[in-house]
TILOFI-372629 format. One record per residue (C-alpha): x, y, z; residue in one letter. Coordinates in Angstrom, 3 decimals, m for minus. Each point is the difference from the previous one (the first is absolute). Example, Ala and Ser with C-alpha at 12.3 -4.5 7.8 and 13.67 -1.06 7.14 Angstrom:
       c1       c2       c3 rest
   12.300   m4.500    7.800    A
    1.370    3.440   m0.660    S
***
This chain:
       c1       c2       c3 rest
    0.050   m0.022   m0.050    M
    1.622    3.357   m0.939    P
    0.967    2.164    2.666    I
   m1.524    3.626   m0.351    E
    2.674    2.705    0.247    K
   m0.735    3.024    2.327    G
    0.611    3.274   m1.116    P
    3.818    0.892   m0.846    D
    0.552    2.569    2.947    H
    3.712    0.634   m1.041    S
   m1.066    1.119   m3.454    R
   m2.588    2.149    1.118    R
    2.308    1.832    2.374    K
    2.702    0.211   m2.458    E
   m2.588    1.656   m2.484    R
   m1.111    2.336    2.868    S
    3.666    1.034    0.671    R
    0.747    0.793   m3.654    Q
   m3.405    2.104   m0.073    A
    1.055    1.998    3.181    I
    3.548    0.570   m1.407    F
   m1.390    0.904   m3.546    A
   m2.441    2.730    1.740    A
    2.654    1.289    2.413    A
    2.395    0.868   m3.080    R
   m2.835    1.357   m2.012    A
   m1.271    2.299    2.497    L
    3.389    1.153    1.169    V
    0.653    1.026   m4.066    V
   m3.588    1.375   m0.256    E
    0.033    2.350    2.807    Q
    2.033    1.594    2.693    A
    1.421   m2.737    2.319    Y
   m1.488    1.939    3.133    E
   m3.427   m0.264   m1.299    K
    0.289   m3.891   m0.526    V
   m1.612   m2.034    3.118    T
   m0.385   m3.452    0.770    V
   m3.625    0.214   m0.729    E
    0.464    1.221   m3.600    A
    2.632   m2.864   m0.626    I
   m2.680   m2.587    1.497    A
   m2.702    1.445   m2.151    T
    2.110   m0.168   m3.273    R
    1.313   m3.408    0.696    A
   m3.763   m1.171    0.746    G
    0.946   m1.386    3.669    V
   m0.940    0.996    3.167    G
    2.022    2.492    2.070    K
    0.889   m2.510    2.850    Q
    1.366   m2.518   m2.829    T
    2.672    2.714   m0.205    I
    0.405    0.567    3.349    Y
    0.353   m3.517    0.971    R
    3.288   m0.207   m2.091    R
    1.409    3.502    0.103    W
   m0.179    2.614    2.977    P
   m0.018    3.156   m2.146    S
   m0.349    1.539   m3.221    K
    3.686    0.470   m0.435    S
    0.521   m3.630    0.665    A
   m2.314   m0.958   m2.973    V
    1.609    2.569   m2.170    V
    3.431   m1.751    0.789    F
   m1.197   m3.345   m0.463    A
   m1.361    0.984   m3.422    A
    3.519    1.426   m1.011    L
    1.629   m2.942    1.153    L
   m2.360   m2.297   m2.027    A
    1.024    1.882   m3.063    L
    3.605   m0.921    0.759    S
   m0.726   m3.469    0.625    E
   m2.116   m0.260   m3.209    D
    2.804    1.287   m2.134    A
    2.318   m2.583    1.592    G
    1.274    2.373    2.799    G
    0.646   m3.054    1.980    Q
    3.208   m0.888   m2.023    S
    1.701    3.322   m0.247    V
    2.934    0.458   m2.288    A
    1.954    2.833   m1.784    L
    1.260   m0.558   m3.641    P
    3.361   m1.238   m0.288    D
    1.550    0.521   m3.423    T
    3.441    0.140    1.286    G
    0.026    4.005   m0.639    N
   m0.756    1.524    3.532    L
   m0.646    3.487   m1.846    R
   m2.659   m1.290   m2.654    T
   m1.626   m2.202    2.744    D
   m0.445    3.016    2.414    L
   m1.215    2.366   m2.740    K
   m2.347   m2.749   m1.084    L
   m1.319   m0.214    3.787    V
   m0.045    3.925    0.568    M
   m1.965    0.625   m3.082    R
   m2.548   m2.548    0.749    A
   m0.252    1.386    3.593    T
   m0.471    3.640   m1.230    A
   m2.714   m1.198   m2.640    E
   m1.722   m2.004    2.778    E
   m0.108    3.183    2.419    F
   m1.579    2.122   m3.081    T
   m2.983   m2.332   m0.300    D
   m2.784    1.707    1.552    P
   m1.436   m3.346    1.673    S
    3.186   m1.080    1.331    F
    0.595    3.925    1.323    D
   m3.070    0.114    1.839    R
    0.175   m3.390    1.905    L
    3.702    0.769    1.000    I
   m0.761    3.425    1.078    R
   m3.011   m1.379    1.879    A
    2.284   m2.639    1.799    L
    2.883    2.625    0.681    N
   m2.832    2.105    1.605    T
   m0.699   m2.911    2.491    E
    3.317   m1.444    0.533    I
    1.188    3.443    1.356    T
   m2.679   m0.266    2.821    N
   m0.207   m3.641    0.435    D
    3.185   m1.751    1.584    A
   m1.637   m3.651   m0.379    A
   m0.741    0.921   m3.825    L
    3.290    1.428   m0.679    A
    1.647   m3.333    1.647    A
   m2.167   m2.343   m2.210    E
    0.991    2.102   m3.108    Y
    3.530   m0.155    0.933    R
   m0.118   m3.799    0.440    E
   m2.275   m1.217   m2.756    K
    0.839    2.510   m2.883    L
    3.153    2.189    0.727    A
    2.234   m2.360    1.289    R
   m0.348   m2.898   m2.824    P
    0.578    2.783   m2.430    L
    3.226    1.300    1.796    E
    1.235   m3.460    0.075    A
   m0.549   m0.772   m3.464    A
    1.880    3.230   m0.962    K
    2.832   m0.388    2.332    K
    0.557   m3.694   m1.514    A
    0.396    1.712   m3.430    R
    2.265    2.544    1.523    L
    2.329   m2.683    1.648    R
    0.160   m1.787   m3.255    R
    1.263    3.125   m1.601    A
    2.673    0.483    2.755    Q
    1.313   m3.387   m0.735    E
    0.036    0.639   m3.697    A
    2.007    3.464    0.770    G
   m2.845    2.264   m1.212    Q
   m0.648    1.401    3.564    L
    2.512    0.991    2.740    D
    0.451   m3.045    2.236    T
   m0.056    2.265    3.071    E
   m3.107    1.556   m0.897    A
   m2.865    0.314    2.512    D
   m2.852   m1.639   m1.936    L
   m2.727    1.943    1.871    D
    1.530    3.264   m0.792    L
    0.183   m0.962   m3.631    V
   m3.491   m0.964   m0.039    L
   m1.078    3.379    1.909    E
    2.057    2.025   m2.534    M
   m2.121   m1.793   m2.776    L
   m3.234    0.182    1.169    Y
   m0.490    2.789    2.827    A
    0.212    2.863   m2.857    P
   m2.510   m1.783   m1.966    L
   m2.338   m0.437    2.859    F
    0.625    3.696    0.933    Q
   m0.912    1.272   m3.213    R
   m3.128   m2.194   m0.144    W
   m1.366    0.916    3.671    L
    0.666    3.553   m0.804    H
   m1.089    0.109   m3.517    R
    3.060    2.218   m0.416    S
    0.829   m1.191   m3.492    G
   m0.837   m2.388   m2.705    P
    1.182   m3.927    0.226    L
    1.203   m0.370   m3.362    T
    2.302   m2.904   m1.398    A
    2.867    2.530   m0.205    A
   m0.241    0.968    3.579    Y
    0.083   m3.556    0.959    A
    2.955   m0.520   m2.036    D
    1.968    2.892    1.685    S
   m0.739   m1.443    3.348    L
    1.776   m3.316   m1.058    V
    2.974    1.860   m1.604    D
    0.521    2.214    2.997    A
   m0.374   m3.212    2.463    T
    2.480   m1.644   m2.099    L
    2.342    2.917   m0.003    R
    0.053    0.194    3.589    A
    0.207   m4.119    0.687    F
    2.002   m1.087   m3.018    G
    3.030   m2.195    0.229    P
***
């Protein structure tokens, strides 16, 4: 006698989770982050408000989880930088892609919303560092170490400082909207960093 299968709760939960993430990202892009509420996310996702609060304690936690899910969907769990054997070429490719990403309106609004929250929420800042920032930094440093071994980068270089010289000016320009994030600007950051830390 065939056994009747009950409802697939895990599949339904995953559909609900994806709907919540899609709703959170869409609302942040469509309107000012301050105006987005958990209630609005629940309504857009077609779920009850308590469904969200059972999983995430706040709006900022939902938005961060939605952003993290984008990284995972793009294969972000296995982060690696290009390695053609030419550090300058590889860094320019990465920095151009970073500049392009930050000029995308959807990404821009999501990241600005997240930065607003982590400034005032130590727990969220720690989670961001653990789940997003650290894996990316580890991948970048692994590429820089290979460049040191290949004689393309000063073997005594402080890799944290190298990364700060590469990324901090771009982030500062983006944060203050003080200038365009062009491919030429990205290239200039790579050239200046390699002049400072070349072999």
